[in-house]
C-alpha positions in Angstrom: 0.1 -0.1 0.2 1.6 3.3 -0.9 1.4 5.6 1.8 4.8 7.6 1.5 4.2 11.4 1.6 0.9 10.9 3.0 -0.3 13.1 6.0 -0.8 11.8 9.5 -4.1 12.4 11.3 -4.2 14.6 14.3 -7.0 12.7 15.9 -4.7 10.2 17.6 -4.0 9.6 21.0 -0.9 7.3 21.8 -1.6 5.7 25.2 0.9 2.5 24.7 2.7 1.6 27.9 -0.1 3.1 30.1 -2.4 0.3 30.6 -5.4 1.3 32.8 -8.4 -0.4 34.7 -8.5 -4.1 35.4 -7.6 -6.9 33.1 -9.9 -9.9 32.8 -8.9 -13.4 33.8 -10.4 -15.9 31.8 -11.9 -19.0 33.4 -11.2 -22.5 31.9 -7.1 -22.3 32.1 -5.0 -22.1 29.0 -7.6 -23.9 26.8 -10.2 -21.1 27.6 -7.7 -18.4 27.0 -6.9 -19.7 23.5 -10.6 -20.1 22.6 -11.2 -16.6 23.7 -8.0 -15.2 21.7 -9.2 -17.2 18.3 -12.7 -16.0 18.8 -12.3 -12.4 20.0 -8.8 -11.2 19.3 -8.6 -12.7 15.9 -11.9 -11.2 14.6 -10.7 -8.7 12.3 -13.4 -6.5 12.9 -13.7 -5.8 16.5 -16.9 -5.9 18.3 -18.2 -2.4 17.9 -19.5 -0.5 20.8 -20.9 -3.4 22.8 -17.1 -4.4 23.9 -17.8 -3.8 27.7 -20.4 -6.5 27.2 -18.0 -8.9 26.0 -15.5 -8.1 28.7 -18.1 -8.4 31.5 -19.6 -11.6 30.3 -16.2 -13.4 31.1 -15.9 -15.6 34.1 -13.0 -15.5 36.4 -11.3 -13.0 38.6 -9.9 -9.5 38.0 -6.5 -8.1 38.6 -4.6 -4.6 37.9 -2.3 -4.7 35.0 1.1 -3.0 34.8 3.5 -3.7 32.4 6.8 -2.3 30.6 6.3 -1.2 27.1 9.1 -0.3 24.6 8.0 0.2 20.9 10.6 -1.3 18.3 10.8 -0.1 14.8 7.8 -2.3 13.4 5.8 -1.0 16.3 6.3 2.8 15.4 5.9 1.8 11.5 2.4 0.5 12.4 1.6 3.4 14.4 2.5 5.5 11.6 0.5 3.3 9.3 -2.6 3.6 11.5 -2.2 7.6 11.7 -2.0 7.7 7.7 -4.9 5.4 7.0 -7.0 7.2 9.6 -6.3 10.4 7.7 -7.2 8.7 4.7 -10.5 7.7 6.2 -11.3 11.4 7.2 -10.3 12.6 3.8 -12.5 10.1 1.9 -15.7 10.2 4.3 -15.6 14.0 4.6 -15.8 14.1 0.8 -18.3 11.5 0.7 -20.6 12.8 3.4 -20.6 16.3 1.5 -21.3 14.5 -1.9 -24.2 12.5 -0.7 -25.7 15.4 1.4 -25.3 13.6 4.8 -24.2 16.6 6.5 -20.7 17.3 8.1 -18.3 14.1 8.8 -17.3 14.3 12.5 -14.0 12.5 12.5 -13.6 9.9 15.1 -10.6 9.7 17.3 -8.2 6.8 17.5 -6.2 5.5 20.8 -3.3 3.3 20.6 -2.7 1.3 23.5 -1.2 -1.9 25.0 -2.6 -4.2 27.4 -5.7 -2.6 28.7 -7.6 0.5 28.3 -10.4 2.4 29.9 -12.7 3.4 26.9 -16.1 5.2 27.1 -17.8 1.6 26.6 -16.0 0.3 29.7 -12.8 -1.4 30.2 -11.3 -3.6 27.5 -8.0 -5.5 27.2 -6.0 -6.2 24.0 -7.9 -9.6 23.8 -11.1 -8.1 22.5 -9.0 -6.7 19.4 -9.8 -3.4 17.6 -13.0 -2.0 18.6 -15.2 1.2 18.0 -16.7 2.9 21.0 -19.8 5.3 20.0 -20.0 6.7 23.6 -16.8 8.4 22.9 -16.6 8.0 19.1 -13.2 6.3 19.2 -11.5 3.5 17.5 -9.2 1.6 20.1 -6.5 -0.7 18.8 -3.4 -2.5 20.2 -1.1 -2.8 17.5 0.1 -6.2 18.3 -3.2 -7.2 16.7 -1.6 -6.8 13.2 1.3 -9.0 14.3 -1.2 -11.6 15.8 -3.2 -11.6 12.4 -0.2 -12.9 10.6 1.2 -15.2 13.0 -2.0 -17.0 13.9 -4.2 -16.6 10.8 -1.8 -15.9 8.1 -3.4 -12.7 7.3 -0.8 -9.9 6.6 -0.1 -6.9 4.5 -0.5 -3.3 5.0 -3.7 -3.0 3.1 -5.3 -6.0 5.3 -4.1 -3.7 8.2 -6.0 -0.8 6.7 -9.0 -2.9 6.2 -9.3 -3.6 9.8 -9.0 0.1 10.7 -11.4 1.3 8.0 -13.9 -1.6 9.3 -13.8 0.2 12.6 -14.3 3.7 10.9 -17.2 1.9 9.1 -18.9 1.6 12.6 -18.3 5.5 13.0 -20.0 6.1 9.7 -23.0 3.9 10.9 -23.2 6.0 14.0 -23.2 9.2 12.3 -26.1 7.8 10.0 -28.2 6.6 12.8 -27.6 2.8 11.9 -25.8 1.9 14.7 -28.1 3.3 17.4 -31.2 1.7 15.6 -29.5 -1.6 15.3 -28.5 -1.7 19.0 -31.8 -0.6 20.1 -33.4 -3.5 18.3 -30.8 -5.9 19.3 -31.6 -5.0 23.0 -35.4 -6.3 22.5 -34.6 -9.5 21.0 -33.4 -13.1 21.9 -29.7 -13.4 21.5 -29.8 -15.6 18.4 -32.1 -13.0 16.6 -30.0 -10.1 17.9 -26.7 -11.9 16.6 -28.1 -11.7 13.1 -28.6 -7.9 13.3 -24.9 -7.7 14.7 -23.8 -9.8 11.6 -25.8 -7.2 9.2 -23.8 -4.3 11.1 -20.5 -5.9 10.6 -21.1 -7.0 7.0 -22.0 -3.2 6.4 -18.9 -2.2 8.2 -16.9 -4.4 5.6 -18.6 -2.9 2.8 -17.8 0.5 4.0 -14.1 -0.4 4.5 -14.3 -1.5 0.9 -15.7 1.7 -0.3 -13.0 3.4 1.6 -10.5 1.4 -0.1 -11.9 2.5 -3.6 -12.0 6.0 -2.9 -8.9 6.3 -1.2 -7.3 4.9 -4.2 -8.9 7.4 -6.4 -7.6 10.1 -4.3 -4.1 8.9 -3.6 -3.2 6.1 -5.8 -2.6 4.0 -2.7 -3.3 0.4 -3.9 -0.7 -1.5 -5.1 -0.4 -5.0 -6.6 -1.4 -7.9 -4.3 -3.0 -5.2 -1.8 -6.8 -6.3 -2.5 -5.6 -10.1 -2.4 -4.2 -9.4 1.0 -7.4 -7.9 2.2 -9.6 -10.4 0.9 -7.4 -13.3 2.6 -7.8 -11.5 5.7 -11.8 -11.2 5.4 -11.7 -15.0 4.5 -9.7 -15.8 7.7 -12.1 -13.8 10.2 -15.5 -15.2 9.5 -17.2 -16.7 12.4 -17.5 -20.3 10.8 -13.5 -20.2 10.0 -12.9 -19.0 13.6 -15.3 -21.6 15.1 -14.0 -24.4 13.3 -10.5 -23.5 14.0 -11.4 -23.1 18.0 -14.1 -25.9 18.3 -13.7 -28.2 15.4 -17.4 -27.3 14.4 -19.8 -24.4 13.8 -22.5 -22.8 16.0 -24.3 -20.6 13.1 -26.7 -19.3 15.7 -23.8 -17.6 17.9 -22.5 -15.9 14.6 -22.3 -12.3 15.1 -19.6 -11.1 12.5 -20.8 -13.2 9.5 -19.5 -16.0 7.6 -16.0 -15.9 5.7 -18.0 -16.0 2.3 -20.1 -13.1 3.4 -17.4 -10.9 4.6 -15.5 -11.3 1.4 -18.4 -10.7 -0.6 -19.2 -7.4 1.1 -15.7 -6.2 1.4 -15.2 -7.0 -2.3 -18.3 -5.2 -3.3 -17.2 -2.1 -1.5 -13.9 -2.2 -3.3 -15.6 -2.9 -6.6 -18.1 -0.4 -6.4 -16.9 2.6 -4.2 -20.5 3.4 -3.6 -21.9 3.6 -0.2 -25.5 3.5 -1.2 -25.1 0.0 -2.4 -24.2 -1.1 1.1 -27.6 -1.9 2.5 -27.1 -5.1 4.5 -30.5 -4.7 6.4 -33.2 -5.0 3.6 -32.0 -8.3 1.9 -33.2 -11.8 3.8 -30.7 -13.0 6.2 -30.2 -16.1 4.3 -29.1 -14.1 1.2 -26.4 -12.1 2.6 
């Protein structure tokens, strides 16, 4: 991905090395920790603004976190990448909101952290992966997640990392358009299995918006290089609920899916990259089985 000469966002707060709050001790020993890592850490998209629910649902004890953190050269490179990608989302969505007549695009903030963080949606650890919190309109990310993507599921490349960030910003777009609050309100009134279906629709739309960003960013800055799209598609194929559950359990539990199958994530991300049109990203009107 071509990022040389690109501006960095001024909406980033670097809190690496300053873990705050309590960390979650997962019950079930190391096996439980591995399952949590696969299902939550390796989820590519984060869990939107319900991250505090995920944290609070865990079983086990709590303890205060303290850790030493010294960024290496790759950490610094990834921090610069995150800043430039966030700036790219600011440029693209500011223009697109103007063009669509959606009003002013209020840019989200981004917090880089290590270990654990106190967000507007509650305490979180790096195990939950990147997430967006609408309460403070902020994307939170531990950059070690990108290293884990490569080591644990074989998904790598700067455009794949950019896809992760753009997906979380996609949740911010949903928040500004009222989609996120409307969906969460509906989810709160439904049984878990039905609420999960709405969550899947949210996540697939965020994938689509990430693809739209990739298309429009490339038009603005000629940012996509050979192999970039393939890297992003590979990442999407490795973070579907079906893939991750088979990796963790050896079987699928479709009623618990809340991000979508790998094939669905690939389809909607690819659709956004191909069209560059946010108006074609309606994941709420089609029947669930046709997503």
